[in-house]
N, C-alpha and C positions, 0 to 999 in steps of 0.2 A: 779279195777274191771276187770276181764278177761272174755271174752265170753266163754272160756272153762269151767268156773265154772257153766255155764248154759247149757252146751252141752247135758246133760242128761235129760233136762226138756222137758216133753211132754204135760203138762197141765199148763196153765198160769191163775192164779186166781187174779182178780182185785177187790178191794173195789171200791166204787163209789164216795161218797161225799169227796171232798178235796183230791181225788186221781186221778181220771180221768179228773178233772178240778181243777184249782188253787183256793186256799182259797179266793182270791180277788173277785171271782164270788159271794161270800157271800150268797149262797143259804141257808146255814144253819142258817144264821142270820134271814132269813124269817121264816124258820121252827121253830126256837126257840121262835119267837114272837107268832106263832100259838100254840106251845106247852104250853106256859105260859097261854095264854087265855083259852085253853082247860082245863088246871088244875084249873084255877080260876072258870070256869063255873061248872066243874064236882064236885069239892070239896067245892064249895061255900066259897072261901077264897080270900084274897086280892092279889094284884099283887106281892108285896114284898115276901109274904110267898110262893106263887106259883113259883116265880123265884127260891127261895132257894130250894124248893122241887125238881124242875126240875134238878138243878145242883147236889143236894145231891143224888138223885136216879141214875143219870148218873154215878156218882163216885162209888156208892155202888153196883149197880146192872148191870152196863154195858150200859143200856139205861134208859131213863126216863120211857118209857113204862113198862119195866120189874118191876120197882119199883111200878108203879101204879097198875099193875096186882097183884103183890105179897102182897102189903100192903092194897090196896083198892078194889081188885077184879074187876078192870076195864076190860070191853070188848075191846080187842085190835082193832077190825075191824073199828068201827067208829072213833076211835082216829087216826089210821093210815090214813084213808081216808081224815080226816080233816087237819092234820098237813102238809100233802104233797101237798095241793092245793096252790102252789106258782107259781110265775112268773119265766119262764125260758128264757125270751126274750133276756137277755143280755149275754147268753152263746155264746161262739165263737168257730168256728171250728179250730182245731189244725192239720194242714196238716202233721206235723212231727209225731205226736202221731198216727194219722190214718195210715200213712205209716208203722210205727214201729209195731203196733199191727197186721196190715194186713199181714206183712211179717214174723211174728213169726211162727216157725214150731209147729204144734200140735194144741191141743184144747185150746180154750180161753173162759173163763167164768167170769161172775160178781157175786160176793157174797156181799150183802149189808145188813146192819141193817135196812134199809128202806124197802119198798115193791118192788116187781119185777115190778109192774105196773109203779111206780115212776121211777125206774131205766130205764125202757124202754123209758119213756118220756125224761129223761135226755140224754141218749145216742143218741136219735133221734135229740135233740137240738144241740148236739155236732157233729153230722154227723158221729157217730160211730156205728149206729144201725145194720149195716150189718156184723159187724166183730165178733160177739160173738156167740158161739155155744149154750150157755144157760145163763139165768139170774136167780139167786136165791135171794129171799128176806127173811126177817125175818119170814114170814109166812111158808116158807119151813123148818124152824127150830122150828116149833110149837111155834113161837113167843118168843123163847128164844134168847138172843142176843150174838153175839161176845162180850166179850172174853170167854164165857162159853164153856167148852170142849164138852158138849152135843150138843150145837148148831152146832159146826163144824162137829161133828160126823153125825148129821142129814143131813146136806147139802152135805158133801163130800160123805157120803154113798149113797145118791140119785144120785149123778153124777157118782159115781163108779170109779173114777180115783185112781191111785196109788200115795199116797202122797210123796213117795220117789222119784218120777219123776215129781214133781210139784214145782212151785214157786208162791209166793203170794206178791202182792203189796198193801200196806196199809198205811194210814196216822196216825193211832192210834197205838202207840207202843205196848200197852198191847194186842192188837188183833193179834199180831204176836207170842205171847208166845206159844200157842197151835200148830200153823203151824210149828214152829221150832221144837217142841217136836215130831211132826209127821214126821220129816225128810225133810221138804220142805225148799227150798231156800227162804229167807225172805228179802224183800226190803221195807225200811221205806221211804215213800214219804212225804216230808215236807220241808218247807223253812228253818226250824231250825232243826239240828240234835238233837237226844235225848241227854240230858246233861250227862247221866250216861253211855252212850255207852254200853248198856246191851248185853249179849252174844246171846240173841235170835234174834238180828238184824244182819244179815250178811252184808247188804249194805244199804247205805242211798243215796237218790238223791233228789234234789230240782227241777229237770227237768225230769219228767218221759219220755217224748218223746225222749230226747237226750239219756237217759239211755237205753231205749229199742232199739233205732236205733243202738247204739254201740254194741248190742248183735248180730246183724244180718249183720254187715259190713264184 
């Protein structure tokens, strides 16, 4: 990786979950438990069936919520309020990540399939809340999720940045397909690189703080 490859970047877009904090924080484990319980209650089904629906809808629709909306007509607002009521007590500050994001030139935003309110709570728990110019949640995309092209169009259109001068950091490989198509630099953040090494991923890192700091040295 060369810092020159990012010298044109004026807007830095960050996913939230398992991107700005490591998977070991296990926030999504908490969310998945609440998702399953919500599906059980809303559809009056057992845990095994609800778990399977949660996974199947995530695979097919991009998020469990999108499947619930499309198949069952679920109102997204109470669902999102419920599943994001989790503990953030064990999140830790990352001084290197703070320094790296702080020193990046240009505009810095978060775009998550969660809610903007949830993202605000997470960034505050991480000590990163002062670093971002905007936070966009799934509600800003009319509740349509990444990886849908229309979801990106909604959020990027609201922010108004030029995608050809932007980069995106994301833990879910399929969510980088559209940004790549739009001319963005794409960085896959994961402890394991994608096994197929797809063309829509420019770079991979398992240490986002180190990666970003290398861009500004």
